[in-house]
N, C-alpha and C positions, 0 to 999 in steps of 0.2 A: 788772668794772664791773657794778653792779646795775641792775635795771630802773628804779629811782628815779633813778640817775645818768643813764641814757640819756634818760629822760623830761625831766629838767631841761635837759640839753644840747639836746634837740630843741626844747623850749619857748624857751630862750634864743636859739637860732639862728633860730627863727621871728620872734621879736620883733626881733632884730637885722636881719633881712631886711625888716622893715616890714610883716609880714602880721598880720592879726587871726586868731584861732583859727577863728572861724566861716567866714571867707573860705577858709582852707585846707581845712577840713572839706567845704565845698561843692564845691571843686575835686575832692576825692577821691570824693565821692558821684557827681559827673558822670563820673569815670573808672571808676566801678564798684568802686573799691578798698574802700569802706565803704558801709554801708547807712544810717547815721545819724550825726549830729553827735556823739552820745554816744560812739561808738567813738573818735573823735579825742580827745575829752576824757579818755577812759580811758588813751590812750597818754601824754598829757602829764601825767597824774597818777601814772603808773607802775603802774596796775592791770593793764594789758595792754601788749603791744608790737605794732607793725606787722609784717607779713610782710616778707621781704627786699626784694621788688620795690617795695613801698610805702615802705619805709625809704630805699631808694636814690632814689626819686622825690622824697621830702622833702629829702634831702641836696642833690639837684640844684636843687630849687626854692629852697632856702635859701642856695644858692651856697656850700655847704661844699666847699672845694677838696680837702682831704686828709681823707677820711672816716676812715681808719684812725687817724691821729694825733688827730683831734678827739675820737674816742670811746675814747681811751686804749689803743689797741692797743700792746702792749709788744714784739711781734715774736718771732721764733724765734731761738734761740741758734745754730742751725746752718742754713746755706743749703740743705743737702741735705734737712733736715726740711721746709722750705718747698716745695721741689721735689716731694718725695714726697707731701705733702698735696695740692698742686695737681694732680698727675697722677691721684690717686685720686678727685678731685672730679668730680661730674657737670657737664654742659655749662652748666646754669643757674648753679651755684655758681661755675664758672670765669668766666662772663660778669660776675657780680657783682664778683668780684675784679678782673677786667680793667677794669671801669667805674671802680671805686674808685681804680685806679692810672692812670686816664686813657688806657687802651689800647683799641683797637677790639675789639668783641666778636666772638666766634667764631660761625660759622654753626651753626645747629641741626644735629644729627646726623640723617642719613637714618634713617627707621624700619628696623628689622631684621626679616628673615624668619627664623624658626627652622625648620631642616630636620633630620630624623632622618638620622644618618650613622654607620653601623657601631657600634651600641650606644650612641651618644651624640647630641649635637646640635651643629650649627654655626649661627652667625648670619651672615647675609649681607644686604646691602642688596637692595632689590627688583631693581635693575639687575643686581647680581651673580647673583642667583637666576635671572633670565631668561637671562643669558649661560651659566650652568651648564646650564640646561635645553636651550638651543640646542646646546651642545657635546655633551651626552649624546645628543641626537637624531641627530647626525651620526656618532657613534662607535659601533661595534658593541659589545655587551656581551661577557662572557667566552665565551658560547656562539656568538658570531658574529651574534646577532640584533640588528638595528638598531632594532627597535620597542620602545624603552625607555619611551616616553611615549605 
């Protein structure tokens, strides 16, 4: 599907939902998604495209029930391919897919702390890092010294 096709579908969906272009643009400006009405007109003309979050907001506003089908998604030939693509996706992309499928979104991942570990690095949540530090304080090191930290 080309930018022009997406632009036409968005515009047709807006009209079908009963919104004027300026009305939607002003809502997006209030949300901070765009800075000017011109940005919105650029989307509907196919010159540019909204980011994923704004695109999903518009689909919701226009009451597009099946986003994938509406925008010509053909699907994967193999269920395993879908599963692999989903597993490799970041949390934001997974939430967009889940929203499009009508599923609840996932909680954002906790920020990770990067710690040096025997020639490499490990990533832990802050709570895991604190637990590890507490455990290390209680256990003696190889020389029997308990003062690791």
